[in-house]
Structures are given as structure tokens and as C-alpha cells.
BALOBA-1460 file (C-alpha; in Angstrom, 3 decimals):
// residues 129
<rec num="1" residu="x" x="-66.384" y="-40.915" z="-30.473"/>
<rec num="2" residu="x" x="-69.483" y="-40.315" z="-28.350"/>
<rec num="3" residu="x" x="-70.964" y="-38.056" z="-31.038"/>
<rec num="4" residu="x" x="-70.587" y="-40.820" z="-33.604"/>
<rec num="5" residu="x" x="-72.407" y="-43.235" z="-31.322"/>
<rec num="6" residu="x" x="-75.245" y="-40.757" z="-30.762"/>
<rec num="7" residu="x" x="-75.653" y="-40.152" z="-34.489"/>
<rec num="8" residu="x" x="-75.650" y="-43.919" z="-35.122"/>
<rec num="9" residu="x" x="-78.357" y="-44.396" z="-32.494"/>
<rec num="10" residu="x" x="-80.447" y="-41.626" z="-34.064"/>
<rec num="11" residu="x" x="-80.152" y="-43.171" z="-37.503"/>
<rec num="12" residu="x" x="-80.970" y="-46.635" z="-36.151"/>
<rec num="13" residu="x" x="-83.987" y="-45.296" z="-34.294"/>
<rec num="14" residu="x" x="-85.373" y="-43.681" z="-37.450"/>
<rec num="15" residu="x" x="-84.873" y="-46.746" z="-39.674"/>
<rec num="16" residu="x" x="-86.424" y="-50.150" z="-39.210"/>
<rec num="17" residu="x" x="-86.230" y="-53.634" z="-40.587"/>
<rec num="18" residu="x" x="-89.386" y="-53.226" z="-42.678"/>
<rec num="19" residu="x" x="-88.593" y="-49.721" z="-43.855"/>
<rec num="20" residu="x" x="-91.301" y="-48.238" z="-41.655"/>
<rec num="21" residu="x" x="-90.635" y="-45.025" z="-39.750"/>
<rec num="22" residu="x" x="-92.479" y="-42.744" z="-37.446"/>
<rec num="23" residu="x" x="-94.754" y="-40.446" z="-39.407"/>
<rec num="24" residu="x" x="-96.450" y="-37.208" z="-38.575"/>
<rec num="25" residu="x" x="-100.057" y="-36.709" z="-39.477"/>
<rec num="26" residu="x" x="-101.569" y="-33.411" z="-40.544"/>
<rec num="27" residu="x" x="-102.397" y="-32.388" z="-36.963"/>
<rec num="28" residu="x" x="-98.717" y="-32.786" z="-35.855"/>
<rec num="29" residu="x" x="-99.359" y="-35.872" z="-33.709"/>
<rec num="30" residu="x" x="-96.682" y="-38.547" z="-33.888"/>
<rec num="31" residu="x" x="-97.728" y="-42.010" z="-35.063"/>
<rec num="32" residu="x" x="-95.329" y="-44.709" z="-33.907"/>
<rec num="33" residu="x" x="-95.429" y="-48.060" z="-35.646"/>
<rec num="34" residu="x" x="-94.204" y="-51.196" z="-33.895"/>
<rec num="35" residu="x" x="-90.921" y="-52.257" z="-35.354"/>
<rec num="36" residu="x" x="-87.788" y="-54.172" z="-34.591"/>
<rec num="37" residu="x" x="-84.509" y="-52.333" z="-34.514"/>
<rec num="38" residu="x" x="-81.159" y="-53.708" z="-35.524"/>
<rec num="39" residu="x" x="-78.167" y="-52.633" z="-33.504"/>
<rec num="40" residu="x" x="-74.645" y="-53.113" z="-34.747"/>
<rec num="41" residu="x" x="-72.392" y="-54.395" z="-31.982"/>
<rec num="42" residu="x" x="-68.668" y="-54.043" z="-32.364"/>
<rec num="43" residu="x" x="-66.340" y="-56.729" z="-31.105"/>
<rec num="44" residu="x" x="-64.356" y="-56.086" z="-27.948"/>
<rec num="45" residu="x" x="-61.057" y="-56.150" z="-29.818"/>
<rec num="46" residu="x" x="-62.217" y="-53.352" z="-32.140"/>
<rec num="47" residu="x" x="-63.457" y="-51.259" z="-29.244"/>
<rec num="48" residu="x" x="-60.369" y="-51.800" z="-27.119"/>
<rec num="49" residu="x" x="-57.960" y="-51.039" z="-29.962"/>
<rec num="50" residu="x" x="-59.779" y="-47.866" z="-30.966"/>
<rec num="51" residu="x" x="-60.142" y="-46.670" z="-27.388"/>
<rec num="52" residu="x" x="-56.505" y="-47.346" z="-26.570"/>
<rec num="53" residu="x" x="-55.411" y="-45.212" z="-29.514"/>
<rec num="54" residu="x" x="-57.516" y="-42.205" z="-28.531"/>
<rec num="55" residu="x" x="-57.492" y="-42.339" z="-24.744"/>
<rec num="56" residu="x" x="-54.587" y="-42.241" z="-22.359"/>
<rec num="57" residu="x" x="-54.569" y="-44.377" z="-19.264"/>
<rec num="58" residu="x" x="-54.738" y="-42.273" z="-16.111"/>
<rec num="59" residu="x" x="-51.930" y="-42.527" z="-13.618"/>
<rec num="60" residu="x" x="-52.681" y="-42.758" z="-9.921"/>
<rec num="61" residu="x" x="-50.242" y="-41.326" z="-7.448"/>
<rec num="62" residu="x" x="-52.075" y="-41.742" z="-4.125"/>
<rec num="63" residu="x" x="-52.221" y="-45.523" z="-3.986"/>
<rec num="64" residu="x" x="-51.904" y="-46.915" z="-0.448"/>
<rec num="65" residu="x" x="-49.373" y="-49.717" z="0.020"/>
<rec num="66" residu="x" x="-50.820" y="-53.183" z="-0.313"/>
<rec num="67" residu="x" x="-50.551" y="-55.791" z="2.410"/>
<rec num="68" residu="x" x="-48.063" y="-58.481" z="1.597"/>
<rec num="69" residu="x" x="-48.861" y="-61.936" z="2.914"/>
<rec num="70" residu="x" x="-46.302" y="-64.672" z="3.062"/>
<rec num="71" residu="x" x="-47.272" y="-68.267" z="2.602"/>
<rec num="72" residu="x" x="-46.933" y="-69.917" z="5.992"/>
<rec num="73" residu="x" x="-46.245" y="-73.584" z="6.186"/>
<rec num="74" residu="x" x="-48.514" y="-75.524" z="8.498"/>
<rec num="75" residu="x" x="-46.585" y="-78.251" z="10.200"/>
<rec num="76" residu="x" x="-48.886" y="-81.068" z="11.322"/>
<rec num="77" residu="x" x="-47.367" y="-83.412" z="13.867"/>
<rec num="78" residu="x" x="-50.436" y="-85.467" z="14.890"/>
<rec num="79" residu="x" x="-51.000" y="-89.050" z="13.848"/>
<rec num="80" residu="x" x="-54.098" y="-89.233" z="11.633"/>
<rec num="81" residu="x" x="-56.973" y="-91.553" z="12.460"/>
<rec num="82" residu="x" x="-59.157" y="-92.261" z="15.496"/>
<rec num="83" residu="x" x="-57.579" y="-91.555" z="18.873"/>
<rec num="84" residu="x" x="-59.330" y="-94.199" z="20.950"/>
<rec num="85" residu="x" x="-59.823" y="-97.067" z="18.552"/>
<rec num="86" residu="x" x="-60.858" y="-100.423" z="19.992"/>
<rec num="87" residu="x" x="-58.390" y="-103.281" z="19.740"/>
<rec num="88" residu="x" x="-58.310" y="-105.234" z="16.458"/>
<rec num="89" residu="x" x="-60.112" y="-108.230" z="18.019"/>
<rec num="90" residu="x" x="-63.036" y="-106.112" z="19.346"/>
<rec num="91" residu="x" x="-66.631" y="-107.199" z="18.830"/>
<rec num="92" residu="x" x="-69.079" y="-105.192" z="16.688"/>
<rec num="93" residu="x" x="-70.930" y="-103.983" z="19.816"/>
<rec num="94" residu="x" x="-67.731" y="-102.253" z="20.921"/>
<rec num="95" residu="x" x="-67.706" y="-100.210" z="17.711"/>
<rec num="96" residu="x" x="-71.438" y="-99.530" z="18.099"/>
<rec num="97" residu="x" x="-70.899" y="-98.201" z="21.638"/>
<rec num="98" residu="x" x="-68.275" y="-95.741" z="20.352"/>
<rec num="99" residu="x" x="-70.977" y="-93.861" z="18.460"/>
<rec num="100" residu="x" x="-74.158" y="-94.684" z="20.402"/>
<rec num="101" residu="x" x="-73.576" y="-93.849" z="24.046"/>
<rec num="102" residu="x" x="-75.977" y="-94.846" z="26.819"/>
<rec num="103" residu="x" x="-77.374" y="-91.310" z="27.058"/>
<rec num="104" residu="x" x="-78.020" y="-91.218" z="23.304"/>
<rec num="105" residu="x" x="-79.841" y="-94.560" z="23.438"/>
<rec num="106" residu="x" x="-81.970" y="-93.334" z="26.375"/>
<rec num="107" residu="x" x="-82.917" y="-90.214" z="24.385"/>
<rec num="108" residu="x" x="-83.879" y="-92.303" z="21.335"/>
<rec num="109" residu="x" x="-86.078" y="-94.600" z="23.469"/>
<rec num="110" residu="x" x="-87.757" y="-91.677" z="25.278"/>
<rec num="111" residu="x" x="-88.551" y="-89.782" z="22.047"/>
<rec num="112" residu="x" x="-89.783" y="-92.932" z="20.276"/>
<rec num="113" residu="x" x="-92.164" y="-93.687" z="23.160"/>
<rec num="114" residu="x" x="-93.366" y="-90.069" z="23.194"/>
<rec num="115" residu="x" x="-94.085" y="-90.246" z="19.453"/>
<rec num="116" residu="x" x="-96.016" y="-93.511" z="19.890"/>
<rec num="117" residu="x" x="-98.115" y="-91.979" z="22.691"/>
<rec num="118" residu="x" x="-98.939" y="-88.919" z="20.566"/>
<rec num="119" residu="x" x="-99.795" y="-91.115" z="17.581"/>
<rec num="120" residu="x" x="-102.156" y="-93.384" z="19.509"/>
<rec num="121" residu="x" x="-103.839" y="-90.430" z="21.224"/>
<rec num="122" residu="x" x="-104.590" y="-88.711" z="17.912"/>
<rec num="123" residu="x" x="-105.661" y="-91.793" z="15.890"/>
<rec num="124" residu="x" x="-108.362" y="-94.323" z="16.481"/>
<rec num="125" residu="x" x="-106.969" y="-97.821" z="16.455"/>
<rec num="126" residu="x" x="-109.124" y="-100.806" z="15.637"/>
<rec num="127" residu="x" x="-109.143" y="-103.926" z="17.804"/>
<rec num="128" residu="x" x="-107.440" y="-105.959" z="15.101"/>
<rec num="129" residu="x" x="-104.315" y="-103.808" z="14.960"/>
């Protein structure tokens, strides 16, 4: 089959869409004209059916055993949801304090003041601002 493919490639390379081919001049130099080549592509079903008829599938004897994994069940016994939720009659500040601790608020204030100091040191501010 490989010889047939090689001969097809040779015939495709010598022919072109316009009928032009490579020509030899009188001094044996090759003149190559620019051309487009058409390639015939076979479908996968044709290739697989023809290759399965001519080729045998190899058998492998030295295959190591594969690891077998069993599907483990994960038993989850926890109650979903927040663990330290405020009581139902809690005020909004109670919920705010769950996420914004005192140390986080101090860090936000410190970094905001540092940014303001850097901004005012690098920019000229008019008296009206």
C-alpha cells in the first residue's frame, strides 16, 4: 500500500491544476512554475476498512496488571451551613462583625491613611480643594 501512495504523490507532484509542469531547459536547469496541487484524501472509513483487511493487529503479552480502584462512598455527617451564626434577631452590625474583624478594620484604616499621605506628597493641591 505504501508504494501506491508514493506513486500517487509522484503523479500529483508532476500534474497541476492548470496543466503546468516543471520543465527542463536546454542547459538542464529545472524551471519550477508556481502551482496549486490537489490531493485526494480518503475517508477514515475507507482507510480503516482497507487497513484492517491487510494488516493484523499485534498481540501484546507483557502487559503489566492495571490498578483497580473501587468507588469509595464518602459519608458526610456534618450539618451544612455556618457554624457560629448569630441569632435570628441579630442586628446588621453583628453580621458585619462576622466578616470584618477589628484587626481587619485597623488594617484598612492604616493603609487608606498611608495612601492618602503618599497621594498628597506626590501631587500639588490647590487651596480650594
